[in-house]
C-alpha positions as CSV (number, residue, x, y, z in Angstrom):
1,M,88.9,62.8,102.4
2,S,90.8,63.7,105.6
3,T,93.4,66.0,105.6
4,P,96.4,65.6,108.1
5,R,96.9,68.2,110.6
6,R,100.7,68.5,109.4
7,I,102.0,69.6,106.1
8,T,104.9,67.6,105.0
9,R,106.7,67.4,101.9
10,D,104.6,64.9,100.4
11,D,101.3,67.0,100.7
12,V,102.9,70.1,98.7
13,A,102.1,68.7,95.4
14,A,98.5,68.1,96.2
15,L,98.4,71.7,97.8
16,A,100.1,73.3,94.5
17,A,98.1,71.1,92.2
18,G,94.7,72.1,94.2
19,A,95.8,75.9,94.7
20,A,96.5,76.4,91.1
21,I,93.1,75.3,90.1
22,F,91.5,78.0,93.0
23,G,93.6,80.2,91.5
24,T,91.6,80.9,88.4
25,G,94.3,81.6,86.5
26,G,96.0,84.1,89.0
27,G,98.0,84.1,92.4
28,G,101.0,83.5,90.8
29,A,102.8,80.0,89.6
30,V,103.0,77.3,91.7
31,H,106.0,76.1,90.5
32,T,108.7,77.9,92.1
33,A,106.3,78.3,95.2
34,R,106.1,74.3,95.3
35,V,109.6,74.0,95.1
36,A,110.3,76.8,97.7
37,A,108.1,74.9,100.5
38,E,109.1,71.3,99.7
39,A,113.1,72.4,100.1
40,A,111.7,74.4,103.2
41,I,109.9,71.7,104.6
42,E,113.1,69.4,104.2
43,R,114.9,71.9,106.0
44,H,112.7,72.6,108.8
45,G,110.2,69.9,109.2
46,P,106.4,69.8,108.8
47,V,104.4,72.5,109.4
48,R,101.1,72.4,112.1
49,L,97.8,73.3,110.1
50,V,95.4,74.7,112.7
51,G,92.0,75.5,112.0
52,V,90.1,78.4,113.4
53,D,88.4,77.0,116.1
54,E,91.5,76.0,117.6
55,L,93.2,79.6,117.8
56,G,94.1,80.7,121.3
57,P,94.4,83.5,123.2
58,D,98.0,83.8,122.4
59,D,98.3,83.3,118.7
60,A,98.8,86.1,116.5
61,V,98.0,85.4,113.2
62,I,99.1,87.6,109.8
63,A,97.9,87.1,106.5
64,M,100.6,87.1,103.6
65,S,100.7,87.2,99.8
66,G,103.1,88.4,97.3
67,I,101.5,91.3,95.3
68,G,101.6,92.4,91.4
69,A,101.4,91.1,88.0
70,P,102.2,87.2,88.0
71,S,104.1,87.4,84.5
72,V,106.5,89.4,86.3
73,G,106.4,86.7,88.9
74,I,108.0,84.2,87.1
75,E,110.8,86.3,85.9
76,M,111.5,88.0,89.4
77,L,111.7,85.5,91.9
78,G,111.7,86.5,95.5
79,A,114.4,87.2,98.1
80,S,115.0,84.6,100.8
81,T,114.8,87.1,103.3
82,Q,111.3,88.9,102.8
83,A,109.2,86.8,104.6
84,A,111.5,86.9,107.7
85,T,111.6,90.9,107.1
86,L,108.1,91.0,106.9
87,L,107.9,89.2,110.1
88,R,110.4,91.0,112.2
89,E,108.3,94.4,110.8
90,V,105.1,93.1,111.9
91,E,106.1,91.7,115.1
92,R,107.9,95.3,116.4
93,L,104.4,97.2,115.2
94,I,102.2,94.4,117.0
95,D,104.7,94.1,120.5
96,R,104.2,90.5,120.4
97,P,105.5,87.2,118.8
98,V,103.6,85.9,115.5
99,T,102.8,82.2,115.6
100,V,100.5,81.3,112.7
101,V,100.3,82.6,108.7
102,M,97.3,82.4,106.9
103,A,97.2,83.0,102.8
104,T,95.8,86.0,101.9
105,E,94.1,84.3,98.5
106,I,94.2,80.2,98.7
107,G,94.3,80.7,94.5
108,G,97.9,80.0,93.1
109,G,101.1,80.4,94.1
110,N,100.0,82.5,96.8
111,G,98.2,79.4,98.1
112,V,101.6,77.4,98.5
113,S,103.9,80.0,99.7
114,P,102.9,80.4,103.3
115,V,103.5,76.9,103.9
116,G,107.3,77.4,103.1
117,W,107.4,80.8,105.0
118,A,105.8,79.0,107.8
119,A,108.2,76.2,107.9
120,S,111.2,78.5,107.8
121,L,109.8,80.7,110.5
122,G,108.8,78.1,112.4
123,L,104.8,79.1,112.5
124,A,101.9,77.1,111.7
125,V,99.8,77.8,108.9
126,L,95.8,78.8,109.2
127,D,93.2,76.6,107.4
128,A,91.4,79.4,106.1
129,D,92.8,82.5,103.4
130,G,90.8,85.7,102.9
131,M,89.3,84.8,99.4
132,G,88.5,81.1,98.8
133,R,90.2,81.6,95.3
134,A,92.5,84.6,94.0
135,F,91.4,88.3,92.8
136,P,94.0,90.8,92.0
137,K,93.2,93.5,94.2
138,A,93.3,94.4,98.1
139,T,90.1,95.6,98.7
140,M,88.8,91.7,97.4
141,V,89.2,90.0,101.0
142,A,86.6,88.6,103.1
143,M,88.0,91.0,105.9
144,N,86.9,93.7,103.8
145,V,83.4,92.6,103.1
146,V,82.6,91.8,106.8
147,G,84.0,95.4,107.3
148,Q,87.1,94.6,109.9
149,Q,89.4,97.5,110.2
150,R,92.9,97.0,109.8
151,E,95.9,99.1,111.6
152,F,98.4,98.7,109.0
153,A,99.9,96.8,106.0
154,V,103.9,95.9,105.6
155,L,105.0,95.5,102.3
156,S,108.6,94.7,101.3
157,D,110.4,94.2,97.8
158,V,113.2,92.0,96.7
159,V,116.2,94.5,97.4
160,G,115.1,94.8,101.0
161,N,112.9,98.0,100.9
162,V,110.4,98.1,103.5
163,T,107.3,100.1,103.9
164,V,104.5,100.2,106.2
165,L,101.2,101.6,105.1
166,R,98.6,102.7,107.7
167,T,95.9,103.7,105.3
168,L,92.3,105.0,105.8
169,D,90.7,101.7,104.3
170,F,91.2,98.4,101.8
171,A,90.6,100.9,98.9
172,W,93.5,103.5,100.0
173,L,95.7,100.1,100.6
174,E,95.2,98.9,97.3
175,R,96.5,102.3,95.6
176,H,99.3,103.2,97.8
177,A,100.6,98.9,97.8
178,R,99.8,98.7,93.7
179,A,102.3,102.2,93.7
180,F,104.8,100.4,95.8
181,T,104.5,97.2,93.7
182,V,105.1,99.1,90.3
183,A,108.2,100.8,91.9
184,A,109.4,97.4,93.1
185,G,109.4,96.2,89.4
186,G,105.8,94.8,89.4
187,I,106.2,92.4,92.3
188,A,106.4,92.9,96.0
189,L,105.3,90.8,99.1
190,G,103.0,91.9,101.8
191,A,101.5,91.0,105.0
192,H,99.2,92.5,108.1
193,H,98.0,91.3,111.1
194,L,94.5,89.8,111.8
195,A,93.1,91.4,114.7
196,E,89.9,89.3,114.3
197,V,90.1,86.0,112.7
198,K,86.7,84.2,113.2
199,G,84.0,85.4,111.0
200,A,86.4,87.3,109.1
201,V,88.5,84.7,106.7
202,I,87.0,81.8,104.5
203,E,87.5,78.2,106.3
204,R,89.0,75.4,105.5
205,T,90.6,76.3,102.1
206,V,94.1,74.8,102.5
207,S,92.5,71.4,103.4
208,R,90.1,71.9,100.6
209,A,92.7,72.4,97.9
210,I,94.5,69.7,99.3
211,D,91.9,67.3,98.6
212,V,91.2,68.4,95.1
213,G,95.2,68.6,94.3
214,R,94.9,64.5,95.4
215,R,92.0,63.7,93.2
216,L,93.6,65.6,90.4
217,L,97.1,63.5,90.9
218,A,95.4,60.3,91.2
219,S,93.0,60.6,88.2
220,A,93.1,58.7,85.1
221,D,90.4,61.4,84.0
222,P,91.6,64.4,85.7
223,V,89.3,67.1,83.8
224,A,86.0,65.0,84.8
225,D,86.9,64.2,88.2
226,V,88.3,67.5,89.4
227,A,85.0,69.0,88.0
228,A,82.9,66.6,89.6
229,E,85.1,67.5,93.3
230,L,84.2,70.9,92.7
231,G,80.7,70.8,91.3
232,A,81.8,72.4,88.5
233,A,80.5,72.6,84.9
234,V,82.9,72.0,81.7
235,L,82.2,75.1,79.9
236,V,84.2,74.2,76.6
237,A,87.1,71.8,75.4
238,G,89.3,73.0,72.4
239,K,92.3,74.7,71.7
240,V,93.8,78.6,72.4
241,I,93.6,80.3,69.0
242,D,94.1,83.8,70.1
243,I,95.6,85.3,73.1
244,E,96.0,89.2,74.0
245,R,98.2,90.0,77.2
246,I,99.8,93.1,78.5
247,T,101.3,94.1,82.2
248,D,100.0,97.5,83.1
249,G,100.0,99.7,86.1
250,G,100.9,96.2,88.2
251,F,98.4,94.0,86.5
252,T,98.3,91.1,83.6
253,R,95.5,92.1,81.3
254,G,94.0,90.4,78.3
255,S,91.6,87.8,77.0
256,A,92.0,84.3,75.5
257,T,89.9,83.0,73.3
258,V,88.9,79.1,72.9
259,E,88.0,77.2,70.0
260,G,86.0,74.2,70.8
261,I,87.1,70.8,69.2
262,G,85.2,67.3,69.2
263,A,81.9,67.7,70.6
264,D,82.4,71.5,71.0
265,R,83.6,72.0,67.7
266,G,82.3,75.1,65.7
267,R,82.2,76.9,69.4
268,L,84.0,80.3,70.1
269,V,84.6,81.1,74.1
270,R,86.3,84.2,75.2
271,V,87.8,84.4,78.6
272,E,88.5,88.0,79.5
273,I,91.7,88.3,81.9
274,Q,92.8,90.8,84.7
275,N,95.7,88.5,86.8
276,E,92.7,86.1,86.8
277,N,90.0,84.8,84.8
278,L,87.3,87.2,85.2
279,V,84.3,86.9,82.4
280,V,83.4,83.9,80.0
281,I,81.6,85.5,76.3
282,E,80.0,83.3,74.1
283,D,78.2,84.3,71.1
284,G,77.7,88.0,72.8
285,A,76.3,86.7,75.6
286,V,78.4,86.4,79.4
287,V,78.3,82.5,80.5
288,V,79.9,83.1,83.7
289,S,81.6,86.1,85.7
290,V,83.6,86.8,88.8
291,P,83.0,86.7,91.9
292,D,82.1,82.6,90.4
293,L,85.4,81.2,89.4
294,I,86.9,80.1,86.0
295,T,89.5,78.0,85.5
296,V,91.4,77.1,82.3
297,V,92.8,73.7,82.6
298,D,95.2,71.3,80.2
299,S,92.6,69.3,78.6
300,E,95.2,66.4,79.1
301,T,96.4,66.3,82.5
302,G,93.9,68.7,84.2
303,E,96.2,70.6,85.5
304,A,95.6,74.5,85.8
305,I,97.0,76.9,83.5
306,S,97.8,80.4,84.9
307,T,97.0,83.8,82.6
308,E,100.7,84.2,82.0
309,L,100.9,80.7,80.8
310,L,98.4,80.9,78.4
311,R,99.6,80.1,74.5
312,F,98.4,79.8,70.9
313,G,97.6,76.3,70.2
314,Q,97.4,75.0,73.7
315,R,94.4,72.2,74.6
316,V,92.2,73.4,77.1
317,S,89.2,73.1,79.0
318,V,87.2,75.9,80.8
319,L,85.9,75.4,83.9
320,A,83.5,77.2,86.2
321,W,82.0,76.7,89.6
322,A,79.8,78.7,92.4
323,C,81.9,81.0,94.6
324,D,81.5,81.0,98.3
325,P,78.2,82.5,99.5
326,L,80.4,85.4,101.2
327,W,81.1,86.6,97.3
328,R,77.0,86.4,96.5
329,T,76.1,89.1,99.4
330,E,75.6,92.8,98.5
331,R,78.8,93.9,99.6
332,G,80.7,90.8,98.1
333,I,79.4,91.8,94.7
334,E,80.2,95.5,95.0
335,L,83.4,94.4,95.7
336,T,84.2,91.6,93.2
337,G,81.3,91.5,90.8
338,P,82.0,92.5,87.1
339,R,81.3,96.0,87.8
340,A,84.2,96.5,90.1
341,F,86.1,95.7,87.5
342,G,85.0,97.9,85.0
343,Y,82.6,95.7,83.1
344,D,79.0,97.4,82.1
345,L,76.9,93.9,83.1
346,D,75.7,92.9,86.1
347,Y,76.4,89.6,88.2
348,T,74.1,86.4,87.6
349,P,75.2,83.8,90.0
350,F,76.2,80.4,88.1
351,G,75.5,76.9,89.7
352,E,75.0,76.7,93.6
353,P,77.1,78.4,96.3
354,A,80.3,76.5,97.1
355,G,79.2,76.7,100.8
356,A,76.0,74.8,100.2
357,A,78.1,71.4,99.0
358,R,80.0,71.1,101.8
């Protein structure tokens, strides 16, 4: 399916639906990001979508995203001036105009918000992101996997505080950024300049999210059609019978238990959560784990349900599919495999790598 080289207001709904799927439960709620992006495009016009190969020597790219607990983000909306505040500070630090914004993660609201920011700031959007999904930590980006050096990161909160972090590496960035986020009430906005883009990001993910969202929104059998579009397996269809969730240290943590219904009657599947869905367990055995993707969707509509919106009694289907090949490298697994989240288990690849199907 062909994706336009401009993102119009009519494309935002599909982008939001697809980004929610790629969010694997995290990345922030898409509804507010969708409304903000649609309003920005209505006011300022469509946003140009550019590929990595289209970047020229005069382009300067920044990666932007929200950081913090998704459950907090539902209740505390961002300030209308936050993105502009970050842009001005980055431009001051690099001493040149920024021309392109990239989503740090294509998943969830963080995959949609850059379109609204770009529209309001007069920037293009890069058809790429740093994860190909959503992850909860600053270390878990493609730029870190390939060893890209980073001069600084800029953070802002809803009341206008701005912090510039010049950390030794991404691990120190995570620690300091998380501390700022907790001090900011659990949610903040961050940006950093990408000195090198080619080979350091996951390409064509905005187009991919729009294509997945279009198929979902047009489908009479959305769960099956989305699974087919993604090359995903439907692990279980059932209802949520137990949900545990707390906000701790800038993360939403917990688990959800799904009891199978219909053809899956009698099965109990548990999904472990840290902002995103991390591990699926059945009968004491791991079925799938990070970095492969796990998304919980509404069994009727096929729409993704973020971890902060999971509720007792919801009828859901759990989908799983293979991650981008980058995350299956030794360094990728070190940064995003089960042990990176504190699980004492080895990563076993699920299905075929996403890149092999495209």
